[in-house]
Every structure is written in structure tokens, then in C-alpha cells.
N, C-alpha and C positions, 0 to 999 in steps of 0.2 A: 504494500500500500504506500502510495506517495505521501510525503510530508512537505512542509513548507520551509524546511531548514535552509535550503539553498537560497530561496527567495528572501528569507529573513536576513541571512548573512549579507546578501547583496545590498539590501536596503540599509542595513546597519553600517555598512562601510562608508556610505556617503557622508554622514555628519562628521565622522572622524577625519576624512580627507579634507573637508572644508575647514575644520578647526586647524589642521596643519597649515593650510594655505593662509588662514587669518593670522596665525602666529608668525609665519614668514613675512607676510605683508606688513605687520606692525614692527618686525625686527625683534621679537621677544627673545629668540634663542641667541642672537648676536649680542643683545644688550646684557643678557645674563652672563654670557661667556663662561668663565670658570668659577664665577661667584654665585652666591645665593642672595635672593632679595624677596622682600614682602610684596604683596600686591600694591601697597601704598607707595613704596619707593619705586617700584617698577612703573606704576601708573604715572608718577611724577616725571620719571625719565622719558617715558614715551608720550607724555602729554595726553593721557586718556584717563577717564574716571576710574579710580582703582576698584570700586565696588563692582562696576560692570566688567572690568578687566579680569577680576578674580574668577568670574564664571568661565572665561576662556582658559585661564591658567589651570583650574581644577579639571576642566575637560581634557586638556593636554596631559595632565598628570594621570588621568584615568586611563589613557591609552599608552602610558609609559614613556612619553616624550619628555615629560618633566617629572621631577621628584619633589615631594613636599613633606617637610618635617617642621612642626611647630609654626606653621604659617610662613615658612621660608621656602621659596621655590628655587630649584636649580635644574640645569639641563641633565637629562638622562644620558646614558652612554651614547646612544645613537644620535641624539640631538647635538651633543657636544662634538661628535666627530663630523657630522654631515650637514647640520643646520646652522652652525655658527659661521658667519661670513668671514671671520678672521682666520679660519682654518683652511689650509690648502685643499682639504678633502670636501669642502663645502659643495652641497648639491642643491641648494635652495634658490639659485640665481634666476630660475625660470618662473618664480612665483607670479610675476605679473603676466607672463604668457599663459599660465594656468587659468587665470581669470578669463582670458579670451577663449581658450580652448574648451574649458568646462562650460562656459556660457553658450558656446556654439553647440556643444553636445546636447543641450536641452532642446534644441531646435530640430533634431533629426527627423521626427515625424512630420514637421512642417516642411522641411526640405523635400521629403519624399512626396508629400501631397501636392506641393507646388511644382515639383520637377525642376527645381533650381535651388542653388545654395541660399539658405535663409540668412546667413551671416557672411555674405560674399566678401572675400578679400582678394583684390587684384593688384599684384605687384606692379604690373605695367602701367596701370592707371592711377597709381598713388601720387598725390600731390606732395610738395616738399615737406609740409608740416606732418602729414600722416606718415610719410616715409621716415622722417626723423624720429617720430614717436615710436614707430614699430621697431626701428633699428636699435633704439636705446633700450627697448624692452628686451630684445634678444641679446644685448651686449654682455651682461654678466654670465649668462649661460654659455656664450661663445668662448669666453676665457676658460671656463671650467672644462668644456669639451676639448679645447686646445691642450690643456694639461693632460687629460686622459689620453689623447692621441699621441702626445710626446712620449708617454710611457709605453705605448704599444709599438711605436716605430723606431727603427734605427736611423737617427738623424745625423750620424757621424759623417756620411758622405753627401749630405744634402747641402748644396750651396744656394739654392733658390727654391722658393715655394710659392704657389699661387692658390689662393682661396677663391673659388668660383661661386658666385652667388651667395657670398657669405655675409650679407647684410653690412654691418659696420666693420666687419673684418676682425673682430676681437678674438676669433679662433687663433689668429696669427700671434696675438699677444700671449696667450697661454702656451702656444707651441714653442715660442722663442724665449721663454723665461730662462731656460738653461742654456740656450744656444742663440744669443741675440745677434750673432753675426750672419745668420742666414738671411739672405735678401728676400724680402716679402712683397708680394703683389696681391691686391684685391681686385677682382674683376666683377663688376656689378652693372645693373641697368642704370641709365643716366640719373634717374630721380634719387636712387639710393647712393650712387657714387658721389653725388653732389653734397650729401650730408655726412658721408663716412669720414672724411679727414678731420672734422671737428670732434667727432666721437673718439676716433683713434688718438687724437691729441690728448683727450682727457685720460686715456690709459697709457700715456707716455710713449705712443707709437707713431710719432710724426714722420718716421722714416719709411713707412709703408707706401709703396707706389699704388695709386688708385687708378684703375683703367676702366673706362666705360666700354661696355660690350654686352652682347647677348649670346650666351654659350649655345643656345639652340640654333643660332644663325652662323656663327664663326668661332674659331678658337682665339685664344689670346694672341696678341702681336708678338709675344716673346715665348721662349721655351724654358722649361723649368725641370728640376729634379723631382719635385713632388707636386701633385695637383690634388686639391681637396674639393669634394662636392658633398656638402653637408646639408641634408634636408632640401635638396634642389630637385632631384629626379622625381621625387614623390609628389611634387606639386604641379607636374606637367602632364599633358595628354601623352599617350604612348609614342606617337611619332616624334614629338619634341623630346620626350625622355630618352629615346634612342639616340637622337641627334646630339643631345647634351653629353652623353657618354662618348660618342664618336669624336666630337670636337674637343672634349676634355683630354682624351688620349693624344690628340694632336698638339696639345700644349706641353707635352713631355719631351725631354731629351731622350735619346736612345737609352734604354735600361732604366728610365725614370719610373717612379711608383705613383699609382693613383690610390686615393683613399675615398671611397664612396660610403657615406654614412647617413643614418637617419632611423627613426622609428618606423617609417613607412615601408617595411619589408615584411612579407609573409612567406611561410613555407609553401611548397608547391600544392599542398592540399588545402591551403587557405584557412587552416584551423589554428594556427599559432605563428609566431609567439603572440601573447596577448597585446603587447604594445602595438604591433602592426595591425592586428585584427580590429581593434577598437579605434585606432587612429583612422582606419579606413572609413568608419562612420563619421568621425570629425570632418574628414575631407568632404563628405557630402554637403556639409553645412558651410564650408569655407571656400571651396574651389569648384569651378565648373568641370574640371577634368582631373583633378588630383586623385591619386590612387596609391594604395600600398601594393606595389608590384611584387610578383613572386620571385623567389631565388632563381628559378629557371629563366625568367625574363632578364634579370640582371646579368646572369652568366652569358646568355646568348648575345646581348648587346655588347658586353665587355669582350667576348671572343671575336665578334665582328670588328671591333675597334683595334684588333691586333694585340690585345692584352693577354698575358700568360700568367701561369702560377696563381690563378684566382683562388682566394680563400675567403671564407665567411666566418666571422666571430661575433661575440656579443660583449659589449663593454659593460661595466658595472652599473651604469645608469639605464641599461636596457637597450641602448642604441645598437643597431646592427652595423657592422663594419665589413665592407668588402675591400680587399686589397689585391693588387695585381701589378705587374710590371709590363712595360712596353717592349715588344720585340722578343 
């Protein structure tokens, strides 16, 4: 006989996730750091009413992200390691993006009924202000991903890197923290390329070359040892997704490496991993043609581009990473 346990667990998971996002948005975990604080002192520091804040703090304690003793709150082990922005392992930089993605997820039924994205996001039609706002929203997460990628790749022979469609280009900031001499280029659409230099300057990366271009149309004007495509292929229709990989391969020097990453990848049976399966629903609400493509599709496009030694791995944040070399 069926029971409702699975349904109950799914429903119960939502408030916990929203409490986590609220804590990140307010900066609770970073403000606590390695110290303990009362709701009163934390409320004063965050400029919010302490009595109302205490409801959130106890909620976060109930799910193990905070610990509370004698009215003093401190970060739990996971929050200390991953939710404190002062730590190199911080994973909360995308909290502003989560607001947009989760808000879009609420519109899935509307998108299906209307046969169009109910929360349409079009990079090509974005004005300067919206391009700047969206790029800034992605910037902290870009730094974190760059650090993850630097740990995965051997950068010892990389003299130049290009981030294709990388928003503000902050992936390059994280990637070069240990190897700042790597020459870095960001290739972006004109509206994003126009705002990227000022954001990069805020991260101390004024030396990044910003190149206007559309990877679905043509490769970069230069050639590089490493090319990065993060969350690009998944927002394109199939023909443009294919061309983006073909052109990205043409950005490489012989023997150069490509890193294609994103949550928008699913197994060939389309049942996993969860990040790709459910992001596919989010895409219904945001993009006219974006899709979580299968591993088989990625491998076919990469092989056609002349890439070899194709591998697939999963980073600690759930991002799928494809790696391959040219020639």
C-alpha cells in the first residue's frame, strides 16, 4: 500500500532550503564567522529586528546549520566550512541567483500552459543596466567555480586562457589566484562585454582582455591553451550549442584543453543527475530553447570538433565537467 512519505519529504525540504537562502542573503553565516552571538547582537550587526531574526536563527539551528547554546548562536561545521564568505571553500556566492532560479521554478506550469518561458531571460536583448545587474549577481559564484576548476586542472603548462560567455569573467579571477601570470581573455556578447571591465576591476583583475564576440557565430580572434565554456551550451538551441563547441575548439592551440561545465547535463536516459534533470525544468521558464543536453550529445559535438580524450566528472558543487584536448 502506498504512503505519502515521499511527498511529505519533498514538501518539507522547501522551507529548509528557503531558510538557507535567507541566511545567505542576510550574511548570517559570514557575520558569525568563528564566533558566537545572540540574536540581539547579530540583529544589530545586520540591521534587522532581533526578535524577528531569532525565528530564522532557530530555524537554521533546527536543520543543523547553526548551533545554539544559552541563547548564543554559532555556525555548525558545514556552515563554517561552506557558508562563511571569508573561507576559500565558500559555496554561498550564488544566493542571489537562487532567488531568480527558484522564483522561475514556481512558474513551470504557467510556462507549459502558455508554451513560452514565463520568466524569459534573453542575453542578446539585455540592456546595459540589466546586463550589469545579472553579471554582478553571477560574479561571486564565478570566483568560486574558478577555484574549483584550478584544483581539477593542471595549469602548469597553460600560458593563456579564454573564458567564453563567462559573464563578468570572474571565473578567471578564481582560476588565476595561484597562477596570476596566465594571460586571460573574456569573450562575451557586446552588452555584457561593455560592463565586464568595471566588475573585473572590483576583483583586482584589470589585466583581463575583454573581447566582444558570439561563440555561436565565430571563434575568438586569438588562440589559447585553455578554453572554458561554463553554463553556455545549456542555454542555447541544439544547432547553436553544437556550433558553440565547434568554435570553442577553434580557439585552442594544438594540444590545448577545453573545459565545458554546467549543471545542465543529463545522463543518456535523462533520469539523472538531479541537478541536470531539474534545471531542465528551470530552463522552460527562462529560455526559449535552453536545455540540459545528454552526455551523448556533448560527446558527439566534442568529437566532431576534433577533441580527444573526452572525460566527464562531477565537481563538489554538482557541476558536470567535460574535459578534452584538441588534436
